[in-house]
Steps between C-alpha positions, in 0.01 A plus 500: 500500500402839644821700483613834362809343347700179504850411382573130488752308296669356315326174592603163360206306647199531729461222757183467709384282787138609542180308567401178670372185333545127541618295202289194574579334168869486590440443874660831596368711785484879502814509713691263272413714199600812692839356592558367147430838346708680762792265434473565126513874567807471722678290238391707199487864607791739453593845624311641199178310576175623652373260768151510652452280808160484670447344842779244485472232769128513567435135406681344795539555875562855619861443606589299189343760274666790680841334491470422129379851418796647688744274317351577159504874567864483609596301189332752270669790678848360557563280197243546225483879553185521285258791537238329717154581633453263796148510648452330836286500813786375719567797728836347593624564146462875547834483685666399171611852395683545830762248385467526121598839362311480168165400653221747582170445682179626338136441588155568355326750726162445663287687751268368769176646629376294791492145366481612138803526274566691179794407279646816347702329223799722574858384546664639812857461628567271792338176618130463574413542866248215507308246294134532407406138439207495741357825362523363146326180610215707646470700177484173309189398695649270761242424776525735797555210740806390303639854484453551875663165577791593273548834677514330840742237374720768341515700824603188692764400245651848487518517880666160516744590224603820677573313824688196370655582166878543489662716234641290215728632227350350185762650274818404681729270299487135604747416778820327402482126539676378812798276438417143604680368806810297417465139613773297667530289184555809285761638742689171509481463123634852444799423723610199295789515253452200269836551327687461829316188619600138468237245395472386864457859624237564234306192611520609865375846403209345312398299807524815713277693260251213502481508881459879506221478244316237705537714814366815329183330379186583705 
């Protein structure tokens, strides 16, 4: 690691979720393996652990992956409290430090010259301003027609997202469950005093409850 100095420890364990591979022999997809390993980390890491998480949530739909990544990040911050490096391309997660005091955004710097890109391999404070997936694809030799099509599609998606997307707080605690509505049967049952009822009154009450239950059914 290029650094003038580093102080880290004491560490009781190093937990990593890095890489992507299917386990075909055990019929497990990349995403299943990712979630299994992430669950093991959340159950096994402590406040003295070092946790490295790379691109959590990429093996499923965008919203599912983003929601899971947000939940995992919150668990590591709020409960596990492990020293964590959490790499992600979900821009929405860059809002995490605004509501989590111990979290800090960092990004690897890059510079653009026209349509070319140079990665500087330097860590800078704050979130990245954009993603460079299309530029990387072009550097990898992707056909020009594919790259141009991707640029047009990206422009359209970003314009649509800006117009229609509502702000969602990914890190807000789940809302309290609403108390279920009390049925007529439950209200009538709560009003009964079995110790003060005669056998005949108890039988009448039972018939009344039976009628109320039949009426409440859809």
